[in-house]
C-alpha positions, -999 to +999 in steps of 0.1 A: -179-355-680-214-344-672-233-327-701-252-294-700-276-281-726-272-247-743-301-226-752-299-241-787-306-276-772-271-288-781-252-307-753-220-291-741-194-306-718-193-290-684-159-281-668-144-304-644-141-294-607-106-283-597-093-306-569-067-290-547-039-310-531-033-307-494-002-287-500-021-262-522-049-259-496-023-252-469-006-225-489-039-209-498-051-210-462-019-194-449-022-167-475-058-162-465-048-158-428-023-131-439-046-113-463-082-119-471-081-096-500-050-103-521-041-080-550-042-093-585-004-095-585-006-116-553-032-139-569-010-142-600+020-152-579+000-178-560-014-191-593+021-196-607+034-211-574+005-235-572+002-242-610-034-230-611-053-204-631-055-170-615-093-172-618-092-204-597-073-185-570-097-156-572-128-178-568-111-197-539-106-165-520-142-153-527-155-187-514-133-184-483-144-149-475-180-160-479-175-190-455-157-167-431-186-142-432-212-169-427-193-184-398-190-150-380-227-142-387-237-175-373-217-168-341-234-133-340-201-115-344-194-084-364-184-090-400-160-080-414-139-080-382-129-045-371-092-053-374-097-061-411-115-028-416-087-010-398-061-026-419-081-018-451-085+019-439-047+021-433-039+007-468-064+032-484-049+061-465-014+050-476-025+049-512-043+083-510-010+098-496+010+086-526+018+109-555+006+088-584 
């Protein structure tokens, strides 16, 4: 593994990059198509299903949203897409209407 240096000058091993299988990428991509902002419970379920850490799933979704945003900005389209904002507004209105 590659070595990094702490502020103390002592070398520390850097983490290894997580390599996703084609099957894992496909499952994550399909999940992203359905919901760009999965709940923590959804991320936990994906992590268990794919045998990955929930934090890995969270970072993957953050990276995909950024790629998605950059892509649409380069095409001169609105980001986030209106349909995503409408969906988010609907969800928030549903939550506000609940007696919690």
